[in-house]
N, C-alpha and C positions, 0 to 999 in steps of 0.2 A: 325257440331252441338254444340253447349255449354252446357254444362252440368252443372246444378246448386245442386252442390255436398252441398257445403256449407248449402243451405238451407234448403235440405234433411235433413243432418245433424242432425238440429234442430226438425226436423219434425220429426225424428225418436227417439230421445230423448223423446220426449214428447207422444210418443207413446208408447215409452217402460216403462214408467212412468205411465200408465193408470192402477189403479187396478183393473177392472177386464174387460175382454172380452164379448162379445155377445154370446148369444145360436146360434147354427146353424147345417143344416142339411145339409146331401146330396142329389144333386142335385138342390141344390136354388143357387142363383146366387147374389154373394156380392159385392159393390164396397169395393174395398180394396186400403190401402195405400199400393201400392209397391216399391216406392220410384225412385230413379234415381240409376241406375244400369251401371253396368261396360258394357261395346263394347254394342253387340248383344242381350245383355239381356232386357227382355221387359222392360219399365218403365210406371211408373204412369205419370200423368201430374195434370196440375190444381194447387190450395194451397194446396191440401192432397194426389199431387202424386199418384193418385189413376186410378184407371181403372176395371171394371167388372172380376171376376174370376168365375170359375165353379168350386163349392167344389164336388169333386170326392170320398173322403174319410175321413171321421173324424177320426181321430186317438184316441184321448179325447180331454178334456175340453181347451186345449192350442194349438192343432197342427192339422192341418187338407192338405190333397194331392190333391192340388187345379190346377187349368189350365185356365193361362187368357184370353180373348177374345178381339178382335178385332172387333168395331163398324161399321164392313160392312161384307156385302156378300161376303167371299172370298173359293174357291173350286182349292186346289191342295193337294200335297202330306202330306204336313203341316198343311193346315186350313179345318176345316170340319164346312160349313153353320149351324147354330141352329133353325133361326128365329129369331124373334124381343125381344128385348131387349128392354124395357120400349122407345117402340115405334122405335128402328132403329133397318137396319138389325146386325146382329152378329155372327162372326164366334167364335168357339175355335181352338187357336194356339196351335196344339197338341205338337211343341216344345217347349212350354215354361210353363211345366208343373215341379210342386217343392211342395216342404214344405214349407207350411205357417204358422205364430201363427196366433193365434184368435186375439190378440191385435190389428192388421192390419184392421180388418174388420171395417167397417163406418154405412155401412146400406144395406138392403134386397133390391135385385131389382127385386127379379121374384121367380122360380121354372120350371125348367126344366121337360116337360112329362118325363113321365118313356120309353117311345120309344125309343125318341132321346136320352136321356141318355145314354141306352143302345148301342145305335148308336156311340155316346161318348167315352165309355169304348171301345168296341171292335177297334175303330178305334186308340185309346190310346194304347193300348195294341200291335196293328201292329207297331205302330210309337215306340213305346218302347223296344220292341221284336222281332220285325221281323213277317214273315209271317210263319201260325203254317208246 
């Protein structure tokens, strides 16, 4: 698969030049410009190189810990279904969690209910640190 690194580079420069980033909260799902990434890192798609991301922990006005979503229901060691996001089944990709700059946020898509959010956090802990 051919990746558009040059197109993403131009978009990334524009994102970096944004003077302000939107305000966000934990449990929110946002469309986020993740870009074109190396190898098997999760890429964004479309003109904004975006995909939905669940905000797990906010650190400050500039960065948060988030996890990418996929637009289909998947159950596996590294996928956890979370229900619908904008009318489409979604799953958290547990292996695609990372620190993200808030300038990458495009628009809010919704908020995950507290019970499902706790389930995601427990699944992330198990994925990142192994069983207790």
